[in-house]
C-alpha positions, 0 to 999 in steps of 0.5 A: 420480080424484085420486092422493094426492100427484099432480096429474091434470097432473103425476105426481110422479117422472116428470119425473125419469124423462124426464131419464133417458131424454134422458141415455140418448139423449145417451149413444148418440150421444157414443158412436157419435162417441167410440166410447167403450168399456170393460169391468168383468167382464160389464159392458160400457160400449159395450154399454150406451152402444149400448143407451141408445136404450131411453130411446126406448122410456122416452119412449114409454111415458111418453107412452102412460101419461100420455096415456091417464090422462084416458081411463082416468079417464073410465072409472074415474070414469064421467065424460066423455071428454077433449075431443078439441079440447083434447087435439090443441091440448095436443099441437100446443102441446107438440111443434110449436113447438120442433121447428119452430124446430130443423127451420127452423134445421137446414134452413137451416144445411145447405141441405136444399133444394138436395139430391136430393128436397130440397123434399119432404124440407122439405115431408115434415119439416113434415107430420110424414110424413118417416118414410114414405121411406127417402130422407127419414127421416134427412135433416135430424136423424136423431133427428126420427124419434121426433117423427113416430112420436110425432105418429102416435100422438097420432092413434091414441090417441083412436080407440082409446078411442072404439072401446072406449068401451063396454067396461070397463076390463078389456075395454078393457086386453085389447083394448090387449094384443091390438092390441100383439100384432097390431102386433108380429106385422104388423110381423114379416111385413112386415119378412120380406117386405120382405127377401124382395124382395131388398134387403139391409137392413131399409127404415128405413121399416119398421124405425123406423115406428109399427107397430114401436113400437106395442106400446111405446106400448100397454105404456105405456097398460096402464101408465096403467090399472095406475097408477090401480089401484095408486094407488087402494090404501092408501099404507101397503100399496103403498109398501114394494113400490113401492120394491122393485119400482122399484129391482129394474127398474132393476137389471134394466135395467142388467144386461140393457142392459150384459151378454150378457143383452141378446143372449139377451133378443132377439125377432125384430125386437123393438125395445128388447128387446121385451117384457122391458125395456119391461115393466120400464119400465112396472113402473118407471113405475107404482111410482116415484111411490109409492116415497119413495127413487125420488121423492127421486132423480127429483124432486132435482137434476139429473134433474127439471130435465133432465126439464122441458127434456128435449124440447129436450135430445132435439131439440138434442143430436145438432146440438150434439154434431156442431158440438161435434166439428167445432170443438172443437180436441181428438181427441174420442176421446182427450178424450172426456170434455172433449167430452162435458162441453162438449157436454152443457153446450151442449145443456142451454143451448140446450134451457133457452133453447127451454123459457124462450123458446119452449115455456113462453111458448106453453103459458102463453098457450094456458092463459091464452086457455083461462082467459079463456073458461072459465065459472066452476066449481061448487066441490063435494066429489069423492067417490072412484070406484067402481073395481069398476064400471069394472073388471068 
């Protein structure tokens, strides 16, 4: 299936959503350092900034949606499933080079190997398994925990579609819902059990595990199926609804995150206002590419350029914030605007360098290598798939 206005590799407006996600995460750590706060009626700036970690939920949902699209297309089009070798190569090329560069620089700068469990911390970080020990999960760069969780999700996603390979789209979606509910229930049980052992706080290994965030990824996976079904409708029918649903989702998310409604929509141990905000994020992901107003905003400056370098912004922003706070000769709490502007500018500069020097050249090199090995393809007419058979 080819969606009008969207290539199979890139969906309009979603780069801009990545830009929004990285800005939200940057705002969380900026507020933690500056203690920035304020209130306008029921809207609390400090609460909104602290809740900016829903940028992580947005990243997870986007990953689930975009990575599942080829697998869903195989069901809709009754085509062959994506090649796993190509899939895993793409994932490694996408996350490992920049991650290893940032990781190595931080290990050397902080001489991690000299501390307690130093060499174990180093080894676990290179193996992307550091989120299985309390003493290593935040030992190098706290935001790295999401990279480990992402990598572990990459391993599970193809297994899920292999498990459901003979099922229709409808039953595959129902299985995904079942897995999301089961993972949440298991996380709650494991959290309660770990709390009953006498420890004062929830173990970070439990709180920041793949299990705790699998529902967020699976909501994104379900959004992938929803996106293909939604996109198959005539554009003239879905465009008005897309704008209304997309802007409603944005407004509802902002209200939840900035007001006491945030407290009311918390279920036990549900990360990022699960399931309410993640479902609103999924609605935004599905509808934004079909809304002209949202596409204009998200495809424009500065959100789309930030989205292109969002991975680097995520990797480097906290070290840059800490370095700027250390060397900037001002009180960062009083001069928060100067501190924030300089830190964001430096983060964007470093992330742009990472994108131009590391990420894009390696991605293009892999693409050129594949092109030299590819056989000439037959050119023909592609007919629209019959979705009714796949959904039944």
